[in-house]
C-alpha positions in Angstrom: 0.0 0.0 0.0 1.4 3.4 -1.0 0.9 6.1 1.6 3.3 8.8 0.4 6.9 9.5 1.0 9.3 9.9 3.9 8.0 8.2 7.0 4.3 8.0 6.0 4.6 4.4 4.7 6.4 3.1 7.8 4.1 4.9 10.2 0.9 3.7 8.4 1.6 0.2 9.8 0.9 1.4 13.3 -2.7 2.1 12.3 -3.3 -1.6 12.1 -2.1 -2.1 15.8 -4.3 0.8 16.9 -7.3 -0.6 15.1 -6.9 -4.1 16.5 -6.3 -3.0 20.1 -8.8 -0.2 20.2 -6.1 1.9 21.9 -6.8 5.5 22.7 -4.9 7.8 24.9 -5.4 11.4 26.1 -2.6 12.9 28.1 -4.7 16.0 28.8 -7.6 14.1 30.2 -5.3 11.4 31.7 -7.4 8.7 30.0 -6.3 5.4 28.6 -8.7 3.0 26.7 -8.4 -0.4 25.2 -11.1 -2.1 23.2 -9.6 -5.2 21.6 -11.2 -6.5 18.4 -9.6 -10.0 18.6 -9.5 -12.6 21.3 -11.0 -10.7 24.2 -10.9 -13.6 26.6 -7.1 -13.6 26.7 -5.5 -10.5 25.1 -2.1 -8.8 25.3 -0.6 -6.0 23.2 2.1 -3.3 23.4 1.1 0.3 23.7 3.0 3.6 23.5 2.2 7.1 24.8 4.1 10.3 24.7 5.7 9.5 28.1 5.6 5.8 28.5 5.5 2.4 26.7 4.6 -1.1 27.9 2.1 -3.9 27.6 -1.6 -4.2 28.3 -3.2 -7.5 29.0 -6.6 -8.9 30.1 -8.2 -12.1 31.1 -12.0 -12.2 31.0 -12.5 -15.9 31.8 -14.7 -17.4 34.4 -15.9 -15.5 37.5 -12.9 -13.3 37.9 -11.7 -10.7 35.5 -8.2 -9.2 35.4 -6.6 -6.2 33.6 -2.9 -5.4 33.7 -1.1 -2.3 32.5 2.7 -2.7 32.6 5.0 0.3 32.2 8.3 -0.8 30.8 9.8 2.7 30.5 8.5 6.1 31.4 5.7 7.3 33.6 1.9 7.1 33.0 -0.5 9.5 34.8 -4.1 8.3 34.8 -7.5 9.4 36.0 -9.5 7.0 33.9 -8.7 3.5 32.5 -11.4 2.2 30.1 -11.4 -1.6 29.4 -13.9 -4.1 27.9 -16.5 -5.6 30.3 -17.2 -9.2 29.4 -20.3 -9.5 31.6 -22.2 -7.3 34.0 -20.3 -7.2 37.2 -20.0 -5.1 40.3 -17.8 -4.7 43.2 -15.5 -5.8 44.6 -13.0 -4.0 42.5 -9.4 -4.2 43.6 -6.7 -2.0 42.0 -3.1 -2.3 43.0 0.3 -1.4 41.7 3.2 -3.8 41.8 6.9 -3.1 41.4 8.6 -5.6 39.0 6.1 -8.2 40.0 7.0 -8.0 43.7 4.6 -7.1 46.4 1.4 -5.2 45.7 0.8 -1.7 47.0 -2.1 -1.0 49.3 -5.3 -0.8 47.2 -5.4 2.3 44.9 -8.6 4.3 45.5 -10.7 3.6 42.4 -14.4 3.7 41.3 -16.0 1.5 38.7 -18.7 2.4 36.2 -20.2 0.0 33.7 -21.7 1.5 30.5 -22.7 -1.0 27.8 -19.6 -3.1 27.0 -17.2 -0.6 28.5 -15.9 -0.6 32.1 -14.5 2.7 33.3 -12.1 2.5 36.2 -11.8 6.0 37.6 -9.0 7.2 40.0 -10.4 10.2 41.9 -6.9 11.1 43.2 -5.2 10.1 40.0 -2.5 7.4 39.8 1.1 7.4 38.6 2.6 4.2 37.1 6.3 4.3 36.7 9.0 2.2 34.9 8.9 -1.4 36.1 5.5 -1.0 37.7 2.2 -2.8 36.8 -1.3 -1.4 37.4 -3.6 -4.4 38.1 -7.4 -4.3 38.4 -9.3 -7.4 39.4 -13.0 -7.9 39.6 -14.4 -11.0 41.3 
Protein backbone atom coordinates (compact mmCIF):
# COMPACT_ATOMS: atom_id res chain seq x y z
CA UNK A 1 0.00 0.00 0.00
CA UNK A 2 1.44 3.36 -1.00
CA UNK A 3 0.91 6.11 1.57
CA UNK A 4 3.27 8.83 0.43
CA UNK A 5 6.92 9.49 1.01
CA UNK A 6 9.34 9.92 3.90
CA UNK A 7 8.01 8.17 7.01
CA UNK A 8 4.34 7.96 6.05
CA UNK A 9 4.57 4.41 4.70
CA UNK A 10 6.38 3.05 7.75
CA UNK A 11 4.10 4.86 10.20
CA UNK A 12 0.93 3.70 8.44
CA UNK A 13 1.56 0.17 9.75
CA UNK A 14 0.89 1.45 13.29
CA UNK A 15 -2.73 2.12 12.30
CA UNK A 16 -3.30 -1.64 12.14
CA UNK A 17 -2.13 -2.07 15.75
CA UNK A 18 -4.33 0.81 16.90
CA UNK A 19 -7.35 -0.63 15.07
CA UNK A 20 -6.91 -4.13 16.52
CA UNK A 21 -6.29 -2.98 20.10
CA UNK A 22 -8.83 -0.16 20.17
CA UNK A 23 -6.13 1.88 21.91
CA UNK A 24 -6.84 5.53 22.68
CA UNK A 25 -4.87 7.85 24.94
CA UNK A 26 -5.44 11.41 26.09
CA UNK A 27 -2.59 12.92 28.11
CA UNK A 28 -4.68 16.03 28.77
CA UNK A 29 -7.60 14.06 30.23
CA UNK A 30 -5.25 11.39 31.66
CA UNK A 31 -7.38 8.68 30.05
CA UNK A 32 -6.30 5.36 28.56
CA UNK A 33 -8.65 3.04 26.69
CA UNK A 34 -8.41 -0.43 25.20
CA UNK A 35 -11.14 -2.15 23.18
CA UNK A 36 -9.55 -5.24 21.57
CA UNK A 37 -11.16 -6.49 18.37
CA UNK A 38 -9.63 -9.99 18.62
CA UNK A 39 -9.51 -12.64 21.33
CA UNK A 40 -10.97 -10.67 24.22
CA UNK A 41 -10.87 -13.63 26.59
CA UNK A 42 -7.07 -13.58 26.66
CA UNK A 43 -5.52 -10.52 25.09
CA UNK A 44 -2.15 -8.78 25.26
CA UNK A 45 -0.57 -6.04 23.17
CA UNK A 46 2.06 -3.33 23.36
CA UNK A 47 1.13 0.33 23.73
CA UNK A 48 2.97 3.63 23.48
CA UNK A 49 2.16 7.10 24.75
CA UNK A 50 4.14 10.31 24.70
CA UNK A 51 5.68 9.53 28.10
CA UNK A 52 5.61 5.75 28.45
CA UNK A 53 5.47 2.40 26.71
CA UNK A 54 4.65 -1.09 27.88
CA UNK A 55 2.13 -3.89 27.63
CA UNK A 56 -1.59 -4.17 28.27
CA UNK A 57 -3.20 -7.54 28.96
CA UNK A 58 -6.56 -8.85 30.07
CA UNK A 59 -8.17 -12.11 31.08
CA UNK A 60 -11.96 -12.24 30.99
CA UNK A 61 -12.46 -15.90 31.80
CA UNK A 62 -14.72 -17.40 34.44
CA UNK A 63 -15.95 -15.48 37.47
CA UNK A 64 -12.89 -13.29 37.91
CA UNK A 65 -11.67 -10.71 35.45
CA UNK A 66 -8.23 -9.17 35.41
CA UNK A 67 -6.60 -6.23 33.63
CA UNK A 68 -2.86 -5.44 33.70
CA UNK A 69 -1.05 -2.35 32.51
CA UNK A 70 2.72 -2.72 32.60
CA UNK A 71 4.98 0.31 32.17
CA UNK A 72 8.33 -0.79 30.77
CA UNK A 73 9.80 2.71 30.52
CA UNK A 74 8.53 6.14 31.40
CA UNK A 75 5.66 7.34 33.55
CA UNK A 76 1.92 7.15 32.99
CA UNK A 77 -0.51 9.47 34.79
CA UNK A 78 -4.11 8.25 34.82
CA UNK A 79 -7.49 9.43 36.02
CA UNK A 80 -9.50 6.98 33.86
CA UNK A 81 -8.73 3.54 32.49
CA UNK A 82 -11.39 2.17 30.13
CA UNK A 83 -11.45 -1.55 29.36
CA UNK A 84 -13.89 -4.11 27.92
CA UNK A 85 -16.46 -5.62 30.25
CA UNK A 86 -17.22 -9.23 29.39
CA UNK A 87 -20.33 -9.47 31.55
CA UNK A 88 -22.22 -7.35 34.03
CA UNK A 89 -20.29 -7.24 37.23
CA UNK A 90 -19.99 -5.12 40.27
CA UNK A 91 -17.77 -4.68 43.23
CA UNK A 92 -15.53 -5.79 44.64
CA UNK A 93 -13.01 -4.01 42.46
CA UNK A 94 -9.42 -4.21 43.64
CA UNK A 95 -6.74 -2.05 42.02
CA UNK A 96 -3.09 -2.33 43.02
CA UNK A 97 0.33 -1.38 41.70
CA UNK A 98 3.22 -3.85 41.81
CA UNK A 99 6.93 -3.14 41.43
CA UNK A 100 8.56 -5.56 38.99
CA UNK A 101 6.06 -8.23 39.98
CA UNK A 102 6.99 -8.01 43.66
CA UNK A 103 4.62 -7.06 46.44
CA UNK A 104 1.43 -5.18 45.72
CA UNK A 105 0.80 -1.69 47.00
CA UNK A 106 -2.11 -0.98 49.30
CA UNK A 107 -5.26 -0.80 47.17
CA UNK A 108 -5.40 2.27 44.94
CA UNK A 109 -8.58 4.34 45.46
CA UNK A 110 -10.75 3.59 42.43
CA UNK A 111 -14.37 3.69 41.31
CA UNK A 112 -15.98 1.49 38.70
CA UNK A 113 -18.68 2.43 36.18
CA UNK A 114 -20.21 0.02 33.68
CA UNK A 115 -21.74 1.47 30.50
CA UNK A 116 -22.67 -1.02 27.81
CA UNK A 117 -19.60 -3.10 27.04
CA UNK A 118 -17.17 -0.57 28.53
CA UNK A 119 -15.89 -0.63 32.08
CA UNK A 120 -14.48 2.68 33.28
CA UNK A 121 -12.11 2.53 36.22
CA UNK A 122 -11.80 6.05 37.62
CA UNK A 123 -9.04 7.18 39.96
CA UNK A 124 -10.40 10.20 41.92
CA UNK A 125 -6.92 11.08 43.22
CA UNK A 126 -5.17 10.13 39.99
CA UNK A 127 -2.51 7.43 39.81
CA UNK A 128 1.09 7.38 38.56
CA UNK A 129 2.55 4.18 37.13
CA UNK A 130 6.32 4.32 36.65
CA UNK A 131 8.98 2.22 34.92
CA UNK A 132 8.91 -1.36 36.15
CA UNK A 133 5.47 -1.04 37.73
CA UNK A 134 2.21 -2.79 36.81
CA UNK A 135 -1.26 -1.41 37.45
CA UNK A 136 -3.56 -4.36 38.11
CA UNK A 137 -7.36 -4.33 38.40
CA UNK A 138 -9.27 -7.45 39.39
CA UNK A 139 -13.02 -7.94 39.60
CA UNK A 140 -14.41 -10.98 41.33
